C-alpha positions in Angstrom: 38.3 19.6 -26.9 35.8 22.0 -24.6 37.5 23.0 -21.2 35.6 22.2 -18.2 34.9 24.8 -15.7 36.0 24.4 -12.9 33.0 26.5 -11.2 31.0 23.4 -12.2 33.0 20.8 -10.6 33.1 22.7 -7.5 29.3 23.0 -7.6 29.1 19.6 -8.2 31.5 18.4 -5.3 29.7 21.0 -3.1 26.1 19.1 -3.7 27.2 15.6 -3.4 28.9 16.2 0.0 25.7 18.1 1.0 24.2 14.7 -0.1 26.3 12.0 1.3 28.9 13.3 4.0 25.8 12.9 6.6 25.9 9.7 5.8 29.5 9.1 6.2 29.3 10.2 9.3 25.9 7.7 10.3 28.4 5.0 9.4 31.3 6.4 11.1 29.4 7.0 14.2 27.8 3.6 14.4 31.4 2.5 15.4 32.1 5.5 18.1 32.4 3.9 21.3 30.0 6.5 22.8 26.6 6.3 24.5 25.9 9.9 23.8 27.4 10.5 20.2 28.7 14.2 20.5 32.1 13.5 19.6 34.4 10.1 18.6 35.8 8.1 21.5 37.0 5.2 19.8 36.4 3.0 17.7 33.6 -0.6 18.5 31.5 -3.3 17.4 29.4 -3.3 20.6 26.4 -1.5 19.4 26.3 -4.0 16.6 26.0 -6.4 19.2 24.0 -4.8 21.6 21.0 -3.7 18.4 19.8 -7.8 18.9 18.8 -7.0 22.5 17.3 -3.8 21.7 13.6 -5.5 21.6 11.8 -1.9 21.3 13.8 -1.1 18.5 13.8 -4.7 16.6 10.1 -4.3 17.3 9.9 -0.9 15.7 11.7 -1.9 12.7 9.9 -5.1 12.3 6.6 -3.1 11.9 8.1 -0.7 9.8 9.7 -3.8 7.2 6.1 -5.3 7.2 4.4 -2.1 6.3 7.0 -1.3 3.8 6.6 -4.9 2.0 3.0 -5.0 2.0 1.8 -1.3 1.0 4.9 -1.6 -1.6 3.4 -5.0 -3.1 0.0 -3.6 -3.5 1.1 0.2 -4.4 3.0 -1.4 -7.0 0.0 -3.5 -8.7 -2.3 -0.9 -8.3 0.1 1.6 -9.6 1.2 -0.7 -12.7 -2.9 -0.1 -13.9 -2.9 3.4 -12.9 -0.1 3.9 -14.8 -0.4 1.7 -18.0 -4.5 3.5 -18.0 -3.2 6.9 -17.5 -1.1 6.8 -20.8 -3.6 4.5 -22.8 -6.8 6.2 -22.1 -6.8 9.9 -22.2 -8.9 10.7 -19.1 -9.3 13.8 -16.9 -10.4 12.3 -13.8 -8.2 9.2 -13.7 -5.0 11.4 -13.2 -6.6 13.6 -10.9 -7.3 10.6 -8.5 -4.4 9.3 -8.5 -1.8 12.1 -8.7 -3.5 13.8 -6.1 -2.3 12.1 -3.1 0.9 13.5 -4.6 -0.1 17.3 -4.7 -1.6 17.3 -0.8 0.8 18.0 2.0 1.1 14.9 4.3 0.2 16.1 7.0 -3.4 16.8 5.5 -3.2 13.2 3.9 -2.6 12.0 7.5 -5.2 14.2 9.1 -7.5 13.4 6.3 -7.2 9.3 6.7 -7.7 9.3 10.7 -11.0 11.2 10.4 -11.6 8.7 8.1 -10.2 6.0 9.8 -12.4 7.4 12.8 -15.5 7.7 11.0 -15.5 3.5 10.2 -14.6 2.5 13.4 -11.7 1.5 12.2 -9.1 0.5 14.4 -5.6 2.0 14.0 -2.3 0.0 14.1 -0.4 -1.7 11.8 -3.4 -1.7 8.9 -4.9 1.8 8.8 -1.3 2.4 9.1 -0.1 0.2 5.7 -3.8 1.5 4.0 -2.6 5.0 4.6 0.9 4.1 2.8 -0.6 2.5 -0.2 -2.9 5.2 -0.8 0.3 7.8 -1.1 2.6 5.5 -2.6 0.1 4.8 -5.6 0.7 8.1 -7.6 4.4 8.1 -7.8 4.4 4.0 -8.8 1.7 5.2 -11.0 4.2 8.1 -12.5 7.1 6.2 -13.3 5.1 3.1 -14.9 3.7 5.8 -17.2 6.9 7.4 -17.7 8.2 4.0 -18.7 5.2 3.4 -20.9 5.9 6.6 -23.0 9.0 5.3 -23.7 7.9 2.0 -24.6 8.2 0.7 -28.0 4.2 0.4 -28.9 4.6 -1.8 -32.2 5.3 -4.3 -30.0 2.2 -4.8 -28.7 0.8 -4.0 -32.1 3.0 -7.2 -33.8 1.7 -9.7 -30.2 -1.9 -8.7 -31.2 -1.6 -9.2 -35.3 0.5 -12.5 -34.3 -3.2 -13.7 -32.5 -2.3 -13.0 -29.0 -5.3 -11.2 -27.1 -4.9 -8.4 -24.9 -4.2 -10.4 -21.2 -1.4 -12.7 -23.1 0.3 -9.4 -24.7 0.4 -7.7 -21.3 1.5 -10.7 -19.8 4.2 -11.5 -22.2 5.1 -8.2 -23.9 3.9 -5.1 -22.4 4.5 -5.9 -18.3 8.2 -7.6 -19.5 9.5 -4.4 -21.4 7.9 -1.8 -18.1 9.4 -3.5 -15.7 12.2 -1.8 -14.9 9.7 0.8 -14.4 7.5 -1.5 -12.1 10.8 -2.1 -9.9 12.1 1.3 -9.9 8.4 2.2 -8.7 8.4 -0.8 -6.0 11.6 0.5 -4.4 10.7 3.9 -4.6 7.3 3.4 -2.4 9.5 1.2 0.0 12.2 3.5 -0.2 8.9 6.1 1.1 6.7 3.8 3.4 10.0 2.3 5.0 10.6 5.9 6.7 7.4 7.8 6.7 6.7 9.8 9.5 3.9 12.4 9.5 1.5 10.1 8.3 2.1 7.1 10.3 1.7 9.1 13.7 -2.1 10.6 12.8 -2.4 7.1 12.0 -0.2 4.4 14.0 -2.8 4.4 17.3 -0.2 2.7 19.4 1.5 0.7 16.7 5.2 2.0 16.8 7.0 2.0 13.9 10.8 3.0 13.4 10.9 6.7 12.3 8.5 7.0 15.7 10.7 4.9 17.9 14.2 7.4 16.3 11.4 10.2 17.0 11.1 9.3 21.0 14.6 8.4 21.4 16.3 11.5 19.9 14.2 13.6 22.2 17.6 12.6 25.2 19.9 12.5 22.3 20.6 10.0 19.2 21.0 6.8 20.6 24.1 4.7 18.9 21.9 2.6 18.0 19.9 4.5 15.5 23.3 5.2 13.7 23.7 0.9 13.4 20.7 0.7 12.0 20.7 3.5 9.9 23.9 2.1 8.4 22.5 -1.2 7.9 19.4 0.4 5.7 21.4 2.3 4.0 23.9 -0.8 3.3 21.3 -2.8 1.9 20.3 0.1 -0.8 23.5 0.1 -1.7 23.7 -3.3 -2.8 19.9 -3.1 -4.4 21.4 -0.3 -6.9 24.6 -2.4 -7.6 22.7 -5.0 -8.0 20.1 -3.5 -10.2 22.8 -1.2 -12.0 24.8 -5.2 -12.9 22.0 -6.8 -13.8 20.7 -3.9 -16.1 24.3 -4.2 -17.4 24.1 -7.9 -18.0 20.9 -7.3 -20.1 22.2 -4.8 -22.4 25.6 -7.5 -22.9 
């Protein structure tokens, strides 16, 4: 049996600690009985109760949630079509158009979208932010879906066509169910990218305040405890979604 290197285990533990210790601190300090969050004072649930009375944060979180759901839904549809097209048709222009928003810096994309909206005399707000998020989320969904298409058994589509099914029926009955894990992964990735985006949002939000913008404004005088509470709730939602996805995929294999 091959001996496991302690250096490899140490490096892995250090990497995971770097990733998860800050998240653990956020969760722990959401129960801290201190308004400054500079040091641990005591355990309390008051910040969870007071979160319901913080109209500013709830409104900002609601805006972020609405934008993220809209952006992830639209970008998933468009990104799935783009990913399928990039796999089936070896075009040069389409990958460049779809993947360019990923390659360019976010600040450049934010400025370019702002200039675009100004030229169209488009009012900045929820709609402009949602459109901006859709623009840069499509590429991420397309990459995931194209990778899933590359690993798909193409003989399934050929068998469907040989049995008389048309292109549309084959896509809905064979292709889409086969690539659905990739589609769902792209949708979750788009949702995560949208709900915490700050740079592009700050250029195109106008008077609209999203959760990242609210956190930035509030953190100028110190991180308020409500931020830790909201971060804990978002983290818990992400963990539950990941566990649900793992259990669902395991049941399908069984």
